KOLKETI-669024 format. One record per atom (N, C-alpha, C): z, x, y; residue in three letters. Coordinates in steps of 0.1 Angstrom, whole numbers, plus 5000, padded with zeros to 4 digits. Example, Ala and Ser with C-alpha at 12.3 -4.5 7.8 and 13.67 -1.06 7.14 Angstrom:
507851324943Ala 507851234955Ala 507851324967Ala 507151284978Ser 507151374989Ser 507951295000Ser 
% end
This chain:
362117406547Unk 361017506548Unk 361817656545Unk 361417756533Unk 361917836530Unk 362617906542Unk 363917986540Unk 364618076551Unk 363618186557Unk 362718166566Unk 361818276574Unk 362318326586Unk 361518386591Unk 361718446605Unk 361618366615Unk 362418386627Unk 362018306639Unk 360818286645Unk 359818416641Unk 358518356647Unk 358018236640Unk 358218236623Unk 357618156616Unk 358118006618Unk 359617976628Unk 359917886628Unk 359517796642Unk 359217936652Unk 358317866666Unk 356817816657Unk 356217896651Unk 355217846648Unk 355017676642Unk 355917696633Unk 356117576627Unk 356817456640Unk 357317476647Unk 357817356658Unk 356417336668Unk 356117446668Unk 355117376683Unk 353817396675Unk 353217466668Unk 351817386662Unk 352117266651Unk 353117306645Unk 353117186633Unk 353617076640Unk 354217056648Unk 354316916656Unk 353416856664Unk 352416946669Unk 351216946677Unk 350116866666Unk 350216916654Unk 349216896641Unk 349416786638Unk 351016696636Unk 351616566631Unk 351316516640Unk 351216516655Unk 350716436666Unk 349616396660Unk 348616466664Unk 347316426658Unk 346816386650Unk 347616426638Unk 347316356625Unk 347616186625Unk 349016176630Unk 349316026636Unk 348515996645Unk 347616046651Unk 346815896663Unk 346015866650Unk 345015926638Unk 344315936632Unk 344915826619Unk 345915816619Unk 346315796602Unk 346615636606Unk 345915546596Unk 346415426593Unk 347415386584Unk 348615366583Unk 349815336579Unk 349415256568Unk 349915306554Unk 349515206542Unk 350715136544Unk 350915056534Unk 352214996526Unk 352415056513Unk 353515016509Unk 354115046495Unk 353415006485Unk 352915106477Unk 351715036463Unk 353014906456Unk 352314826451Unk 352914736440Unk 353214796429Unk 352414866423Unk 352714956410Unk 353115086412Unk 354115176403Unk 354415286409Unk 354715366395Unk 353615436395Unk 354315546382Unk 353915696380Unk 353715686394Unk 353715866396Unk 354315886412Unk 355415946411Unk 356315986421Unk 356316146426Unk 356516146436Unk 356016336443Unk 357716316447Unk 358316416448Unk 359516486456Unk 359116626462Unk 359016636475Unk 359416736477Unk 360616776485Unk 361016926480Unk 362716956484Unk 362317156481Unk 361617176495Unk 361317326489Unk 362217466495Unk 363517416494Unk 364617536503Unk 366017446496Unk 367017576495Unk 368717566494Unk 368717496477Unk 369517546474Unk 370017546460Unk 371017396461Unk 372017406472Unk 372517286474Unk 372417176476Unk 370817156486Unk 370217076489Unk 369817026476Unk 368917106471Unk 368717036452Unk 369816996444Unk 370517016445Unk 371916936439Unk 372016796445Unk 371616816456Unk 371816666459Unk 371016556461Unk 369616636458Unk 368316516454Unk 368316506440Unk 369416586431Unk 369516516418Unk 370216416416Unk 370816356427Unk 371116236429Unk 370516136426Unk 369516166440Unk 368716026435Unk 367516056428Unk 366816146424Unk 366316136410Unk 367116046403Unk 368316026397Unk 369115956390Unk 368215806394Unk 368415796403Unk 368215626411Unk 366915566414Unk 366115676412Unk 364715656410Unk 364415646394Unk 364915676389Unk 364415686374Unk 365215556369Unk 366115526378Unk 366615356371Unk 365615236378Unk 365215296393Unk 364315176399Unk 363015156387Unk 362315286387Unk 361115286382Unk 360815386372Unk 361515306355Unk 361815396344Unk 360415436335Unk 359515406340Unk 358115466338Unk 357115536344Unk 358115576357Unk 357015646367Unk 357515776357Unk 356515886363Unk 356916006360Unk 357116096373Unk 358516176375Unk 358716236383Unk 358416356386Unk 357516416398Unk 357616566395Unk 358116616412Unk 359016706404Unk 359816796419Unk 359316906422Unk 358716926436Unk 358217046441Unk 359117116447Unk 359217236444Unk 360217336445Unk 359717446454Unk 360817546463Unk 359917696470Unk 360817736458Unk 360417906470Unk 361318006465Unk 362418046464Unk 363117936472Unk 364917976476Unk 365517926462Unk 365017766459Unk 365817716448Unk 364717636436Unk 364017736434Unk 362917726421Unk 364017736407Unk 364717836407Unk 365517856399Unk 366617736393Unk 366517636401Unk 367217476402Unk 366317456389Unk 365217466384Unk 364617386375Unk 365317396359Unk 366317506361Unk 367117516348Unk 368017396346Unk 368517346356Unk 369617256355Unk 369117066355Unk 367517066360Unk 367216976364Unk 366916876354Unk 367016816349Unk 366816686337Unk 365716696336Unk 365016706320Unk 364116756313Unk 362816616317Unk 363016526321Unk 362316456324Unk 361516406339Unk 361816506344Unk 361516556361Unk 360716676360Unk 359116706360Unk 358216776362Unk 359016876373Unk 359317026372Unk 359317106383Unk 357917146386Unk 357917186395Unk 356417286402Unk 356717326411Unk 356717486411Unk 356517586419Unk 355917556431Unk 355817546449Unk 355317466460Unk 355017646466Unk 353917726466Unk 354117836479Unk 354317826490Unk 355317746495Unk 355317706509Unk 354917786523Unk 355217906524Unk 354417996533Unk 352918046531Unk 352517976522Unk 350917996520Unk 350117846517Unk 349517826532Unk 349317696528Unk 347917666524Unk 347317756519Unk 345817736514Unk 346417696498Unk 347217786491Unk 347717756478Unk 348717676477Unk 349117636484Unk 349917526488Unk 349217376485Unk 347817376491Unk 347117286490Unk 346617246478Unk 346417386475Unk 345517396460Unk 346817346447Unk 347717336450Unk 348917286442Unk 348917156442Unk 348517086454Unk 348816916456Unk 348016856451Unk 346716926454Unk 345416886451Unk 345316806439Unk 345916906431Unk 345816856415Unk 346516746409Unk 347116666421Unk 348116596413Unk 347716416426Unk 348016326421Unk 347716196425Unk 349016106423Unk 349516086438Unk 351215986434Unk 350815876444Unk 351415766439Unk 351215666442Unk 352415666454Unk 353615736453Unk 354615746461Unk 355215916463Unk 355015956477Unk 355416126478Unk 356516126488Unk 357716186487Unk 358816166493Unk 359116286498Unk 358916356512Unk 359516406519Unk 360816436526Unk 361816526517Unk 363416526516Unk 363516596527Unk 362816696534Unk 363316796547Unk 363516706557Unk 364516776566Unk 364816736572Unk 364416796589Unk 364116886589Unk 363416966604Unk 362016986600Unk 361617066589Unk 360217136589Unk 359217076589Unk 358117106602Unk 357217006600Unk 356117046588Unk 356017186585Unk 355117216578Unk 355517106562Unk 356317076559Unk 356716996547Unk 355916856551Unk 355916806561Unk 355216666569Unk 353816726567Unk 353416836568Unk 351616886564Unk 351516846552Unk 352516916543Unk 352016916528Unk 352016786524Unk 352916696528Unk 353116556525Unk 351816506530Unk 351516486539Unk 349916396547Unk 349416416535Unk 349316576528Unk 347716626525Unk 348116616508Unk 349016566504Unk 349616546488Unk 349016446482Unk 348016366484Unk 346916266478Unk 347716196474Unk 348616146480Unk 349116026478Unk 348915896488Unk 349715796476Unk 349015636485Unk 350215596498Unk 351315666498Unk 352415586505Unk 353415746505Unk 353615786517Unk 353915896519Unk 355415836530Unk 356615886527Unk 357815856534Unk 358815976534Unk 359515986545Unk 360016116552Unk 361316076559Unk 361716176565Unk 362716126577Unk 362016156594Unk 362216076602Unk 362416106616Unk 363616146621Unk 363816266622Unk 364816356627Unk 364816366645Unk 365716336651Unk 365916376665Unk 365616516667Unk 364516506679Unk 364216666686Unk 363116716677Unk 362716666667Unk 362116796650Unk 360816706651Unk 360216606659Unk 358816606662Unk 357816586647Unk 358416516636Unk 357616556622Unk 357316406611Unk 357716316623Unk 357516186614Unk 356316106616Unk 355216146625Unk 354216086631Unk 353216026618Unk 352916126607Unk 352316076597Unk 352416026584Unk 353915976587Unk 354415936575Unk 353815766573Unk 353715716563Unk 353615546564Unk 354715536564Unk 355815566563Unk 357615476569Unk 358115596568Unk 359415576577Unk 360315676578Unk 361515606580Unk 362615716576Unk 364415666580Unk 364715776591Unk 365415716600Unk 366515776610Unk 367215856601Unk 367216006603Unk 368116056597Unk 369316086603Unk 370616086601Unk 371716056606Unk 372416206612Unk 372716256622Unk 373716346617Unk 375016356617Unk 375516226616Unk 377116196616Unk 377216156602Unk 376316166592Unk 376516116577Unk 376216216569Unk 376916236553Unk 376216326547Unk 375316326545Unk 374316436540Unk 373116476537Unk 372816376528Unk 373616376514Unk 373416316500Unk 373316156508Unk 373616106517Unk 373715966521Unk 372615936529Unk 372116056536Unk 370616016544Unk 369616026534Unk 369816096520Unk 368316086515Unk 368515966502Unk 369915896504Unk 369515766497Unk 369215656508Unk 369215676521Unk 369015596526Unk 367315586534Unk 367315706530Unk 365515696529Unk 365115626517Unk 365515646504Unk 364715536493Unk 365115446492Unk 366415376499Unk 366815266500Unk 366215196508Unk 365915246520Unk 364915156532Unk 363515156528Unk 363115276525Unk 361615276522Unk 360815206509Unk 361815266497Unk 361515186488Unk 362215126478Unk 363315076487Unk 364314916479Unk 364814976467Unk 365415106468Unk 366115146456Unk 367415136459Unk 368215116447Unk 369915076446Unk 370415236446Unk 371115266454Unk 371715406454Unk 372815396451Unk 373415476440Unk 374615516439Unk 375515586430Unk 374215686423Unk 374315776414Unk 374615936421Unk 375616046411Unk 376016136415Unk 375116216411Unk 374816366417Unk 373716446408Unk 374216426393Unk 373116446387Unk 373216486370Unk 372316596367Unk 373016676360Unk 372316816359Unk 372616836342Unk 371616876339Unk 371316916326Unk 371717086319Unk 371017106305Unk 370917236303Unk 372017336307Unk 372917266303Unk 374317376309Unk 374617476297Unk 375017576296Unk 375317686287Unk 377217676283Unk 377717616279Unk 379217576275Unk 379117726275Unk 380817736280Unk 381617876278Unk 382817856272Unk 383217916259Unk 384617916255Unk 385517996257Unk 386218036267Unk 387118136268Unk 388818126265Unk 389018216261Unk 390318136255Unk 391318196263Unk 391318226278Unk 391818226291Unk 391718106300Unk 393118096311Unk 393218016318Unk 392218056332Unk 391318026335Unk 390518056350Unk 390417986357Unk 389918046368Unk 389317966380Unk 387918066383Unk 387518046394Unk 386218066401Unk 386318116415Unk 385918216419Unk 385718186433Unk 384518266439Unk 383718206447Unk 382518246448Unk 382818306472Unk 382518396472Unk 382818506484Unk 381318486493Unk 380318476493Unk 379318516497Unk 378318396501Unk 377518376509Unk 376918266514Unk 375518316521Unk 374318286514Unk 373118326519Unk 372518226528Unk 371218266529Unk 370418196543Unk 370418216554Unk 370118186564Unk 370218176578Unk 371718246582Unk 371518376588Unk 373218396593Unk 374318356581Unk 374018396569Unk 374818366561Unk 376718426562Unk 376318516566Unk 377818596567Unk 378718536580Unk 378018446586Unk 379018366596Unk 379618276588Unk 379218236578Unk 380118136568Unk 381018206556Unk 380918316554Unk 382018386543Unk 383018436551Unk 384218426544Unk 385618406547Unk 386018536548Unk 386618626553Unk 387418746554Unk 387818816542Unk 387518916535Unk 387818956523Unk 389218976522Unk 389918996532Unk 391319056533Unk 392018906529Unk 391718796533Unk 392318686531Unk 392018616516Unk 390518656506Unk 390518616499Unk 391218696486Unk 391718846490Unk 392418906483Unk 393618856480Unk 394218796490Unk 395518716493Unk 395718596480Unk 394618506484Unk 394318346476Unk 394418446458Unk 393618546457Unk 393618616445Unk 394918666436Unk 395818736450Unk 397018776439Unk 397718646436Unk 397818516445Unk 398618426443Unk 397918376429Unk 396518336428Unk 396118316418Unk 396618356399Unk 396418486405Unk 396718586392Unk 398418556392Unk 399018536401Unk 400618576398Unk 401118386390Unk 399818316394Unk 400118196383Unk 399518196369Unk 399018286362Unk 398418306354Unk 396718296352Unk 395918316360Unk 395118236358Unk 394018396361Unk 392618416353Unk 392118496358Unk 391418456367Unk 390418546373Unk 389318456385Unk 388118506380Unk 387118466379Unk 385618516379Unk 385118446391Unk 383918586395Unk 383718596406Unk 382318616404Unk 381618436410Unk 380518446408Unk 379218506422Unk 377918486419Unk 377118506431Unk 375618566423Unk 374718616433Unk 373318656427Unk 373018756423Unk 372018836417Unk 372018956414Unk 372419066428Unk 371919036437Unk 372019106450Unk 373719136451Unk 374318996452Unk 376119036454Unk 376519096439Unk 375919136431Unk 376719196418Unk 377419306426Unk 377119376435Unk 377519486441Unk 378519466452Unk 378119356455Unk 379819316464Unk 380719296460Unk 380419216451Unk 381619206444Unk 382419286436Unk 382019436429Unk 382119526423Unk 383119616434Unk 382419566446Unk 382919676457Unk 384319566460Unk 384819486463Unk 385719386465Unk 387119426453Unk 386819436440Unk 387519416430Unk 387919586427Unk 387019686436Unk 387419836437Unk 388919816444Unk 388619746459Unk 389219806469Unk 390419736467Unk 390719616456Unk 391819536457Unk 391819496443Unk 393119546434Unk 393419496419Unk 393519406415Unk 392919346416Unk 392919176411Unk 392719196392Unk 393519076386Unk 392719016376Unk 391318966377Unk 390618996374Unk 389318956380Unk 388219016372Unk 386918896369Unk 385918986365Unk 384718936373Unk 383418996377Unk 382318956379Unk 381418926369Unk 381018796381Unk 379818726368Unk 378918706378Unk 378818766385Unk 377218766394Unk 376218806386Unk 375118726392Unk 373618796386Unk 373218736370Unk 374518646369Unk 374118556356Unk 373018416359Unk 372518386347Unk 371218306349Unk 372418176353Unk 371718056357Unk 372517956369Unk 372817846356Unk 372217836346Unk 372617806337Unk 374117796330Unk 373917916328Unk 375417986324Unk 376318006336Unk 376117996349Unk 377117996356Unk 377717866359Unk 376717746359Unk 377117626352Unk 378417586343Unk 378017646332Unk 378617646321Unk 380517716327Unk 380117836330Unk 381417866335Unk 382317806345Unk 381417756354Unk 382017656365Unk 382617526358Unk 382117496348Unk 382217346345Unk 383517356337Unk 383917436329Unk 385217486319Unk 386217556332Unk 386017576346Unk 386717636352Unk 388017546352Unk 389117606359Unk 390417526362Unk 390217456378Unk 389617516387Unk 388817486399Unk 388017596405Unk 387517576416Unk 386517696419Unk 386917676437Unk 386817826438Unk 387217826455Unk 385917876461Unk 385417816471Unk 384217896477Unk 383717846489Unk 383217966497Unk 382317896509Unk 381317796507Unk 380817766516Unk 380217616517Unk 378817656516Unk 378417666503Unk 377017726499Unk 376317666483Unk 375617696477Unk 375217606467Unk 376217606455Unk 376817736452Unk 377817736444Unk 378917626448Unk 379217586456Unk 380617456462Unk 380017346457Unk 378517336461Unk 377717216455Unk 377717166441Unk 377517296435Unk 377417266418Unk 378317236416Unk 379917326418Unk 381417246411Unk 381717126413Unk 381617056422Unk 381816926425Unk 380916846418Unk 379216926417Unk 378716816410Unk 379216816396Unk 379416886390Unk 379816936376Unk 381316846372Unk 382016796382Unk 383316746381Unk 384516866384Unk 384516986382Unk 385217076385Unk 385817096397Unk 387217026398Unk 388417066413Unk 387617176422Unk 387117156433Unk 386417216441Unk 386917226452Unk 387117346462Unk 388117396473Unk 386817446480Unk 386317366495Unk 385217456503Unk 385817456511Unk 385317606519Unk 385817676534Unk 385117636537Unk 384817576548Unk 384317536560Unk 384117576576Unk 383817696583Unk 383617716593Unk 382517666604Unk 381217716605Unk 380517666610Unk 379617566606Unk 379717536592Unk 379517416589Unk 380417316587Unk 379717176589Unk 380417006593Unk 380616976577Unk 381616976575Unk 381916956562Unk 382016786559Unk 381916696573Unk 381416586570Unk 379816536566Unk 378916656572Unk 377816676567Unk 377216726557Unk 378116826552Unk 377516926540Unk 378716986528Unk 379916896534Unk 381216946523Unk 381116926512Unk 382116936505Unk 382316866491Unk 382616736491Unk 382116666477Unk 382616536478Unk 383216486464Unk 383816376467Unk 384016336449Unk 385416346451Unk 386416346438Unk 387716276442Unk 388516406436Unk 387516466431Unk 388216616429Unk 387916746438Unk 387316676451Unk 386816776461Unk 388116806475Unk 388216896477Unk 388916936490Unk 388317036502Unk 388216996511Unk 388017056523Unk 388217116533Unk 388417236534Unk 389517306544Unk 388417356552Unk 388817326565Unk 387917336579Unk 388517436587Unk 387717526594Unk 388317626607Unk 389117516616Unk 390617616621Unk 391917516628Unk 391117566646Unk 389817616648Unk 389717696664Unk 388817596668Unk 388817526680Unk 387817416683Unk 386617526686Unk 385317386682Unk 384417466685Unk 383217516672Unk 384017466660Unk 383317496648Unk 382717396644Unk 382417356630Unk 381617276621Unk 380517206633Unk 379617296636Unk 378517276647Unk 377617256639Unk 377217276624Unk 375717286617Unk 375317126617Unk 374417146617Unk 374016976613Unk 372617026604Unk 371817056609Unk 370417116600Unk 370517216594Unk 371317306599Unk 371417456593Unk 371417556601Unk 370917566610Unk 369817636623Unk 370917616634Unk 371817566637Unk 372317576655Unk 373317686656Unk 373317796652Unk 374017896657Unk 373917936669Unk 372817966676Unk 372717986689Unk 373417906698Unk 374417956706Unk 375217906716Unk 376917916710Unk 377317936696Unk 378317876691Unk 379217996686Unk 380217936686Unk 381218046677Unk 380818146663Unk 381118276665Unk 380718336658Unk 381918376643Unk 383318336650Unk 384318366644Unk 385118256633Unk 384318156632Unk 384718026626Unk 385718036616Unk 385518096607Unk 385318146594Unk 387118206592Unk 387418306605Unk 388218366605Unk 389518296605Unk 389318176614Unk 390818066614Unk 390517966606Unk 390417976594Unk 390717966579Unk 391718016577Unk 392817926577Unk 394417956571Unk 394417966558Unk 394518096554Unk 394818116538Unk 396118046531Unk 397018016539Unk 398217926539Unk 398117796536Unk 397217766544Unk 397117616539Unk 395717596527Unk 395317696523Unk 394517696508Unk 395717726499Unk 396617806501Unk 397517796489Unk 398417696489Unk 398617556498Unk 399417486501Unk 398617396494Unk 397517386494Unk 396317286483Unk 396317346470Unk 396417516468Unk 396317506454Unk 398317516445Unk 398517516450Unk 400417456447Unk 400017346441Unk 399317236448Unk 399217106446Unk 398517076432Unk 397317186430Unk 396217146422Unk 396817236410Unk 397517316409Unk 397917416395Unk 399217396389Unk 
% end
């Protein structure tokens, strides 16, 4: 579900759960079709999640080479269409407007529809009304969202989200899963300097609680500058001013790259010597491109959402009680200072080995 208000989430929980329970009572569960030539996939939020989805899109294309794949995206991740392979049709779904979303979905017919949401009930409702022969999704503990699926996979809170996606299509569609994300349409950069990428900011709900103290970034910036690296600061258009303020406060050899198109940012990251980022979409983009990536994880559970691959490093908060995020919204009752206990000296040791 798009990053919405507390009221919207309560409506989604209580009303959405009731609707799905009632739909489940009248729904005759169907079997997987013998022929699959139209596949719909719903991933309505988050750039990082959508990058993970690109991995199973590759697996689906191998299993069903002649099937048309349609990926439904929401407001917060629609710009990912720039990097999605051209043989996947990307469609904007106005998730916050049920009637408009229904009008979009009724224009399609799918043999299989895959809901990759782990907690929103509205996703499950849209999936039910998606004009599909066979609908699959997650049964997630205490989320009451699985009643109207034809088949489901248990969402595991102890494994990486990519592995949950893989389990879903493996168990319900018998798809062999082994691909990492494949991203395309990347605009190459040809810079005549040695550079790295820093990403300081985290979006979404309580994003500020996943951000590292600015003075620690400055110390790391001085370290990499001393080794001859130019720093490129990435970010959204709204974060361009934040980057400017950071550079005014700390005199680093750095350039503000915030606000560029995602395909150009991907090109910058792909050619970088390494990326240091808080746990957010840019971090996932970096490891997916094969760039050496250091992820800073405070409230985020790195086993669930961390950087993966042989070039990835996860540095976690050293204070007890952190790494509690599973579905991404479990902030209440937990520490608010996890990022402050990520030691910059530990990061410097990793960088020393890396450079």
